[in-house]
C-alpha positions as CSV (number, residue, x, y, z in Angstrom):
1,X,10.9,-36.5,-37.5
2,X,8.2,-38.0,-39.6
3,X,8.4,-38.3,-43.4
4,X,5.1,-36.5,-43.6
5,X,6.4,-33.5,-41.6
6,X,9.6,-33.4,-43.7
7,X,7.5,-33.3,-46.8
8,X,5.5,-30.5,-45.3
9,X,8.7,-28.5,-44.7
10,X,9.7,-29.0,-48.3
11,X,6.3,-27.8,-49.5
12,X,6.6,-24.7,-47.2
13,X,10.1,-24.0,-48.5
14,X,8.9,-24.0,-52.1
15,X,5.9,-21.8,-51.0
16,X,8.5,-19.3,-49.6
17,X,10.4,-19.4,-52.9
18,X,7.1,-18.4,-54.6
19,X,6.3,-15.8,-52.0
20,X,9.8,-14.2,-52.2
21,X,9.5,-14.0,-56.0
22,X,6.0,-12.5,-55.6
23,X,7.4,-9.8,-53.3
24,X,10.2,-9.0,-55.6
25,X,7.9,-8.6,-58.6
26,X,5.4,-6.4,-56.6
27,X,8.2,-4.2,-55.2
28,X,9.7,-3.7,-58.7
29,X,6.3,-3.0,-60.3
30,X,4.9,-0.7,-57.7
31,X,4.4,2.9,-58.9
32,X,4.3,4.3,-55.4
33,X,7.7,4.1,-53.6
34,X,5.9,3.6,-50.2
35,X,4.1,0.6,-51.6
36,X,7.3,-0.7,-53.1
37,X,9.0,-0.5,-49.7
38,X,6.2,-2.4,-48.1
39,X,6.5,-5.1,-50.7
40,X,10.3,-5.2,-49.8
41,X,9.3,-6.1,-46.2
42,X,7.1,-8.9,-47.5
43,X,9.9,-10.1,-49.8
44,X,12.4,-10.1,-46.9
45,X,10.0,-12.0,-44.6
46,X,9.5,-14.6,-47.2
47,X,13.3,-14.8,-47.8
48,X,14.1,-15.2,-44.1
49,X,11.4,-17.7,-43.6
50,X,12.7,-19.7,-46.6
51,X,16.1,-19.6,-45.0
52,X,14.8,-20.9,-41.7
53,X,13.0,-23.7,-43.3
54,X,16.1,-24.6,-45.4
55,X,18.2,-24.6,-42.2
56,X,15.7,-27.0,-40.5
57,X,15.7,-29.3,-43.5
58,X,19.5,-29.3,-43.9
59,X,19.8,-30.1,-40.2
60,X,17.8,-33.2,-41.0
61,X,20.2,-34.1,-43.7
62,X,17.8,-33.1,-46.4
63,X,18.9,-31.6,-49.7
64,X,17.0,-28.4,-50.5
65,X,16.9,-26.6,-53.9
66,X,14.6,-23.9,-55.2
67,X,12.1,-25.0,-57.8
68,X,12.5,-22.6,-60.7
69,X,8.9,-23.1,-61.6
70,X,7.8,-21.9,-58.2
71,X,10.0,-18.8,-58.6
72,X,8.4,-18.2,-62.1
73,X,4.9,-18.7,-60.6
74,X,5.6,-16.1,-57.9
75,X,6.9,-13.7,-60.5
76,X,3.8,-14.2,-62.7
77,X,1.4,-13.8,-59.8
78,X,3.3,-10.6,-58.8
79,X,3.0,-9.1,-62.3
80,X,-0.7,-9.7,-62.4
81,X,-1.2,-8.5,-58.8
82,X,0.8,-5.3,-59.5
83,X,-1.9,-4.2,-61.9
84,X,-4.5,-4.0,-59.2
85,X,-5.2,-0.9,-57.2
86,X,-3.6,-1.1,-53.8
87,X,-6.8,-1.5,-51.8
88,X,-8.1,-4.3,-54.2
89,X,-4.7,-6.1,-53.9
90,X,-5.1,-6.0,-50.1
91,X,-8.7,-7.2,-50.3
92,X,-7.7,-10.2,-52.5
93,X,-4.7,-11.0,-50.4
94,X,-6.5,-11.3,-47.1
95,X,-8.6,-14.4,-47.7
96,X,-5.6,-16.2,-49.3
97,X,-3.6,-15.5,-46.1
98,X,-6.4,-16.7,-43.9
99,X,-6.6,-19.9,-45.9
100,X,-2.8,-20.5,-45.5
101,X,-2.9,-19.7,-41.8
102,X,-5.6,-22.4,-41.2
103,X,-3.4,-24.8,-43.2
104,X,-0.3,-24.0,-41.2
105,X,-2.1,-24.1,-37.9
106,X,-3.3,-27.6,-38.8
107,X,0.3,-28.7,-39.4
108,X,1.6,-26.9,-36.3
109,X,-0.8,-28.9,-34.2
110,X,0.6,-32.2,-35.5
111,X,4.3,-31.1,-35.6
112,X,6.7,-33.4,-33.9
113,X,8.4,-31.8,-30.8
114,X,11.7,-31.3,-32.8
115,X,9.8,-29.6,-35.6
116,X,7.5,-27.4,-33.4
117,X,9.6,-24.3,-33.5
118,X,9.9,-24.1,-37.3
119,X,6.2,-25.0,-37.6
120,X,5.3,-22.1,-35.2
121,X,7.5,-19.7,-37.1
122,X,5.8,-20.7,-40.4
123,X,2.4,-19.9,-38.9
124,X,3.7,-16.7,-37.2
125,X,5.1,-15.3,-40.4
126,X,1.8,-15.8,-42.2
127,X,-0.1,-14.1,-39.4
128,X,2.3,-11.2,-39.7
129,X,1.4,-10.9,-43.4
130,X,-2.3,-11.0,-42.6
131,X,-1.9,-8.4,-39.9
132,X,-0.1,-6.2,-42.4
133,X,-3.0,-6.6,-44.9
134,X,-5.6,-6.0,-42.3
135,X,-3.9,-2.8,-41.1
136,X,-3.8,-1.6,-44.7
137,X,-7.5,-2.4,-45.3
138,X,-8.4,-0.7,-42.0
139,X,-6.6,2.5,-43.0
140,X,-3.5,2.1,-40.8
141,X,-0.8,2.4,-43.4
142,X,1.7,4.1,-41.1
143,X,2.2,1.1,-39.0
144,X,1.2,-1.7,-41.3
145,X,4.6,-3.3,-41.7
146,X,5.2,-3.4,-38.0
147,X,4.1,-7.1,-37.6
148,X,6.4,-8.1,-40.4
149,X,9.3,-6.0,-39.1
150,X,9.1,-7.7,-35.7
151,X,9.9,-11.0,-37.3
152,X,12.8,-9.8,-39.4
153,X,16.5,-10.3,-38.6
154,X,17.4,-7.9,-41.4
155,X,14.7,-5.4,-42.3
156,X,15.1,-3.8,-45.7
157,X,16.8,-0.4,-45.8
158,X,14.6,2.6,-46.4
159,X,14.2,3.5,-50.0
């Protein structure tokens, strides 16, 4: 596996650290228990994706440690985001997710054969987050977490 792809996986791992912390902060700050539960799904998807990336890196003999600054950054983003009305948060999240999907797709296309599965999962998890956001924006809150739930090994328990 190329050094460039390994560096990409390390970058993605730290991105998931940040995303998980963001989900935790949002779930804890949410005033609406339904919204809190939805953020728990996001948190769990980020946690599981982080774990998959970590396993892929460790299989390559790479050392993997969470960057505390990335965790703090995710928490800070979550605290700011939590102050937004739900619909505004979804509207702001959508273009960010679209940007990351394009970035992940670019790396997926150049992934080595032994890294393709993890690269595809990274892209797939971001698409699930986007689909969740789009469903919320389009007024489909009853099934918005479905795309996330399909990817989870351990969905969060109902609140």
